[in-house]
Structures are given as C-alpha cells and as structure tokens.
LUMBAZA-282925 format. One record per residue (C-alpha): residue number from 1; x, y, z. Coordinates in nm, 3 decimals, decimal comma. Layout:
<num = NUM X = X Y = Y Z = Z>
...
This chain:
<num = 1 X = 0,000 Y = 0,000 Z = 0,000>
<num = 2 X = 0,286 Y = 0,234 Z = 0,085>
<num = 3 X = 0,441 Y = 0,157 Z = -0,254>
<num = 4 X = 0,119 Y = 0,250 Z = -0,436>
<num = 5 X = 0,101 Y = 0,576 Z = -0,246>
<num = 6 X = 0,460 Y = 0,662 Z = -0,348>
<num = 7 X = 0,388 Y = 0,586 Z = -0,714>
<num = 8 X = 0,070 Y = 0,793 Z = -0,703>
<num = 9 X = 0,255 Y = 1,089 Z = -0,550>
<num = 10 X = 0,534 Y = 1,057 Z = -0,807>
<num = 11 X = 0,284 Y = 1,035 Z = -1,094>
<num = 12 X = 0,090 Y = 1,341 Z = -0,977>
<num = 13 X = 0,413 Y = 1,536 Z = -0,926>
<num = 14 X = 0,530 Y = 1,448 Z = -1,276>
<num = 15 X = 0,192 Y = 1,544 Z = -1,423>
<num = 16 X = 0,206 Y = 1,880 Z = -1,244>
<num = 17 X = 0,560 Y = 1,952 Z = -1,371>
<num = 18 X = 0,463 Y = 1,862 Z = -1,727>
<num = 19 X = 0,155 Y = 2,082 Z = -1,723>
<num = 20 X = 0,350 Y = 2,379 Z = -1,584>
<num = 21 X = 0,633 Y = 2,352 Z = -1,836>
<num = 22 X = 0,397 Y = 2,308 Z = -2,129>
<num = 23 X = 0,213 Y = 2,628 Z = -2,029>
<num = 24 X = 0,541 Y = 2,820 Z = -2,031>
<num = 25 X = 0,604 Y = 2,738 Z = -2,396>
<num = 26 X = 0,344 Y = 2,971 Z = -2,545>
<num = 27 X = 0,419 Y = 3,007 Z = -2,911>
<num = 28 X = 0,312 Y = 3,346 Z = -3,041>
<num = 29 X = 0,089 Y = 3,333 Z = -3,345>
<num = 30 X = 0,226 Y = 3,554 Z = -3,616>
<num = 31 X = -0,052 Y = 3,750 Z = -3,788>
<num = 32 X = -0,078 Y = 3,716 Z = -4,163>
<num = 33 X = 0,073 Y = 4,016 Z = -4,343>
<num = 34 X = 0,005 Y = 4,074 Z = -4,711>
<num = 35 X = 0,191 Y = 4,336 Z = -4,912>
<num = 36 X = 0,054 Y = 4,523 Z = -5,213>
<num = 37 X = 0,158 Y = 4,382 Z = -5,550>
<num = 38 X = 0,096 Y = 4,615 Z = -5,845>
<num = 39 X = -0,064 Y = 4,410 Z = -6,123>
<num = 40 X = -0,206 Y = 4,691 Z = -6,335>
<num = 41 X = -0,346 Y = 5,043 Z = -6,352>
<num = 42 X = -0,704 Y = 5,166 Z = -6,344>
<num = 43 X = -0,821 Y = 5,509 Z = -6,460>
<num = 44 X = -1,149 Y = 5,666 Z = -6,350>
<num = 45 X = -1,317 Y = 5,908 Z = -6,592>
<num = 46 X = -1,602 Y = 6,153 Z = -6,545>
<num = 47 X = -1,894 Y = 5,997 Z = -6,732>
<num = 48 X = -2,011 Y = 6,317 Z = -6,897>
<num = 49 X = -1,677 Y = 6,463 Z = -7,008>
<num = 50 X = -1,423 Y = 6,176 Z = -7,020>
<num = 51 X = -1,200 Y = 6,389 Z = -6,794>
<num = 52 X = -0,957 Y = 6,177 Z = -6,593>
<num = 53 X = -1,056 Y = 6,176 Z = -6,226>
<num = 54 X = -0,777 Y = 5,956 Z = -6,084>
<num = 55 X = -0,535 Y = 5,677 Z = -6,175>
<num = 56 X = -0,492 Y = 5,385 Z = -5,932>
<num = 57 X = -0,228 Y = 5,117 Z = -5,906>
<num = 58 X = -0,426 Y = 4,798 Z = -5,868>
<num = 59 X = -0,410 Y = 4,439 Z = -5,770>
<num = 60 X = -0,646 Y = 4,224 Z = -5,973>
<num = 61 X = -0,861 Y = 3,949 Z = -5,824>
<num = 62 X = -0,987 Y = 3,699 Z = -6,084>
<num = 63 X = -0,951 Y = 3,351 Z = -5,937>
<num = 64 X = -1,192 Y = 3,217 Z = -5,674>
<num = 65 X = -0,919 Y = 3,231 Z = -5,410>
<num = 66 X = -0,821 Y = 3,591 Z = -5,495>
<num = 67 X = -1,185 Y = 3,700 Z = -5,497>
<num = 68 X = -1,259 Y = 3,533 Z = -5,164>
<num = 69 X = -0,945 Y = 3,672 Z = -4,999>
<num = 70 X = -0,959 Y = 4,025 Z = -5,143>
<num = 71 X = -0,793 Y = 4,282 Z = -4,916>
<num = 72 X = -0,802 Y = 4,065 Z = -4,604>
<num = 73 X = -0,512 Y = 4,092 Z = -4,362>
<num = 74 X = -0,394 Y = 4,433 Z = -4,488>
<num = 75 X = -0,304 Y = 4,694 Z = -4,230>
<num = 76 X = -0,311 Y = 4,987 Z = -4,470>
<num = 77 X = -0,332 Y = 5,087 Z = -4,834>
<num = 78 X = -0,200 Y = 5,397 Z = -5,008>
<num = 79 X = -0,447 Y = 5,648 Z = -5,153>
<num = 80 X = -0,344 Y = 5,559 Z = -5,509>
<num = 81 X = -0,392 Y = 5,184 Z = -5,459>
<num = 82 X = -0,691 Y = 4,954 Z = -5,489>
<num = 83 X = -0,808 Y = 4,607 Z = -5,578>
<num = 84 X = -1,017 Y = 4,535 Z = -5,886>
<num = 85 X = -1,239 Y = 4,226 Z = -5,881>
<num = 86 X = -1,303 Y = 4,096 Z = -6,232>
<num = 87 X = -1,596 Y = 3,861 Z = -6,287>
<num = 88 X = -1,689 Y = 3,672 Z = -6,605>
<num = 89 X = -2,053 Y = 3,776 Z = -6,593>
<num = 90 X = -2,289 Y = 4,052 Z = -6,485>
<num = 91 X = -2,500 Y = 3,973 Z = -6,180>
<num = 92 X = -2,588 Y = 4,093 Z = -5,833>
<num = 93 X = -2,272 Y = 4,099 Z = -5,618>
<num = 94 X = -2,230 Y = 4,090 Z = -5,244>
<num = 95 X = -1,915 Y = 4,144 Z = -5,040>
<num = 96 X = -1,829 Y = 4,150 Z = -4,668>
<num = 97 X = -1,537 Y = 4,273 Z = -4,460>
<num = 98 X = -1,436 Y = 3,952 Z = -4,281>
<num = 99 X = -1,068 Y = 3,972 Z = -4,180>
<num = 100 X = -1,040 Y = 4,309 Z = -4,356>
<num = 101 X = -0,863 Y = 4,550 Z = -4,123>
<num = 102 X = -0,905 Y = 4,876 Z = -4,314>
<num = 103 X = -1,226 Y = 5,068 Z = -4,396>
<num = 104 X = -1,312 Y = 5,059 Z = -4,765>
<num = 105 X = -1,533 Y = 5,203 Z = -5,038>
<num = 106 X = -1,667 Y = 4,945 Z = -5,283>
<num = 107 X = -1,745 Y = 5,078 Z = -5,629>
<num = 108 X = -1,954 Y = 4,853 Z = -5,855>
<num = 109 X = -1,930 Y = 4,869 Z = -6,237>
<num = 110 X = -2,140 Y = 4,710 Z = -6,510>
<num = 111 X = -2,013 Y = 4,531 Z = -6,824>
<num = 112 X = -1,960 Y = 4,872 Z = -6,992>
<num = 113 X = -1,728 Y = 4,968 Z = -6,704>
<num = 114 X = -1,968 Y = 5,237 Z = -6,579>
<num = 115 X = -2,034 Y = 5,289 Z = -6,210>
<num = 116 X = -2,372 Y = 5,145 Z = -6,113>
<num = 117 X = -2,357 Y = 5,169 Z = -5,732>
<num = 118 X = -2,144 Y = 5,221 Z = -5,422>
<num = 119 X = -2,097 Y = 5,084 Z = -5,072>
<num = 120 X = -1,908 Y = 5,357 Z = -4,888>
<num = 121 X = -1,718 Y = 5,344 Z = -4,560>
<num = 122 X = -1,743 Y = 4,968 Z = -4,510>
<num = 123 X = -1,641 Y = 4,891 Z = -4,153>
<num = 124 X = -1,339 Y = 4,669 Z = -4,085>
<num = 125 X = -1,412 Y = 4,310 Z = -3,978>
<num = 126 X = -1,790 Y = 4,354 Z = -4,036>
<num = 127 X = -1,950 Y = 4,041 Z = -4,183>
<num = 128 X = -2,274 Y = 4,209 Z = -4,290>
<num = 129 X = -2,356 Y = 4,192 Z = -4,659>
<num = 130 X = -2,248 Y = 4,479 Z = -4,884>
<num = 131 X = -2,461 Y = 4,428 Z = -5,197>
<num = 132 X = -2,420 Y = 4,591 Z = -5,535>
<num = 133 X = -2,795 Y = 4,676 Z = -5,542>
<num = 134 X = -2,782 Y = 4,633 Z = -5,921>
<num = 135 X = -2,604 Y = 4,381 Z = -6,146>
<num = 136 X = -2,228 Y = 4,437 Z = -6,174>
<num = 137 X = -1,928 Y = 4,275 Z = -6,340>
<num = 138 X = -1,641 Y = 4,467 Z = -6,178>
<num = 139 X = -1,583 Y = 4,588 Z = -5,822>
<num = 140 X = -1,312 Y = 4,831 Z = -5,716>
<num = 141 X = -1,210 Y = 4,844 Z = -5,350>
<num = 142 X = -1,034 Y = 5,161 Z = -5,238>
<num = 143 X = -0,975 Y = 5,337 Z = -4,906>
<num = 144 X = -1,292 Y = 5,459 Z = -4,734>
<num = 145 X = -1,384 Y = 5,815 Z = -4,826>
<num = 146 X = -1,233 Y = 5,796 Z = -5,174>
<num = 147 X = -1,567 Y = 5,794 Z = -5,361>
<num = 148 X = -1,680 Y = 6,108 Z = -5,181>
<num = 149 X = -1,340 Y = 6,278 Z = -5,206>
<num = 150 X = -1,333 Y = 6,221 Z = -5,585>
<num = 151 X = -1,703 Y = 6,317 Z = -5,622>
<num = 152 X = -1,773 Y = 5,992 Z = -5,805>
<num = 153 X = -2,120 Y = 5,946 Z = -5,955>
<num = 154 X = -2,322 Y = 5,664 Z = -6,104>
<num = 155 X = -2,235 Y = 5,673 Z = -6,474>
<num = 156 X = -1,868 Y = 5,762 Z = -6,427>
<num = 157 X = -1,639 Y = 5,520 Z = -6,611>
<num = 158 X = -1,323 Y = 5,323 Z = -6,562>
<num = 159 X = -1,074 Y = 5,149 Z = -6,779>
<num = 160 X = -0,784 Y = 4,932 Z = -6,670>
<num = 161 X = -0,494 Y = 4,736 Z = -6,803>
<num = 162 X = -0,327 Y = 4,441 Z = -6,647>
<num = 163 X = 0,046 Y = 4,381 Z = -6,650>
<num = 164 X = 0,151 Y = 4,047 Z = -6,791>
<num = 165 X = 0,302 Y = 3,911 Z = -6,470>
<num = 166 X = 0,334 Y = 3,563 Z = -6,328>
<num = 167 X = 0,110 Y = 3,528 Z = -6,022>
C-alpha cells in the first residue's frame, strides 16, 4: 500500500511539472501580413466629359481564391492603390469585410465599365452583406472616403490594363 502511495505521489508530481512547463512554452501566433503587388493600372473618368478623375495602381482578383481573400489581412493601403475584382458575368454581387482590417469604399461597375452603385465606408471586420444593389461585373475596393473625395457618380467610367506578370 505504501508503494502505491509513493507511485501515485510521483505520478501526480510528474503530471504537475509537465503541465506547468507546457504552459510556459506559449508560441506566439504571427498575424498574416500581405503586401501590395501592383498588377495593373485603373483610370477613372467623369462619365459626362471623359475627364480623368484619378489613376490607381491595382491588384487584380480573378480567381476564386483571390476573390474570396480580397484585401483581407492588410493593415493599410496607399491612396493611389486599390483592388479590382473581375468577374466573367454581370449579376448581383455581395461582399463583406471579414478579416479586412481597413475601412473601404466598394465601387460597382457594369459590363460597360460604368459605375452602377457604391458601398461607402465599409467597416473593418464587419461580416454584414455589402450588396451591389444592381447587377455588376467589376468591383473596385479603395480606401474609405475615396468615392466622396473624388465626387464619383453613377455613370462615371473606368478602364484598366493588367500587366503580364506571373502570379
């Protein structure tokens, strides 16, 4: 009986030591960091005059993975940068801000590359739906406040070109 008590005490002591040492080895989780990669340029034009409003350096999201990831995990974006989502068809679109750390404006374009609607000042990390409210084929994400600052209107146009880069 004495032997069993000694083994039990030894076992419990060993268990305690193991649990304490394993708690001390906290491994910090490194947050995902994604840097901007210029893949093209996008120019916004006033719809009535064809006057250039602004030129953006853009990343282009075309694959399912790129579209689903978007601007997630970014800590900031320069005022002349954005992400253009390119879809193969025109339909109602809906986005959300899951894992997106910066506030954004979403600008929706039809197949003629004309602005059809906006979602302005989308809140970081918000998973509520941000719909296009009308069918769209392209979506441009830029820093929040950009649409208002540039006085963008429904009917304004865009054109873009993509660099021939390996992804």
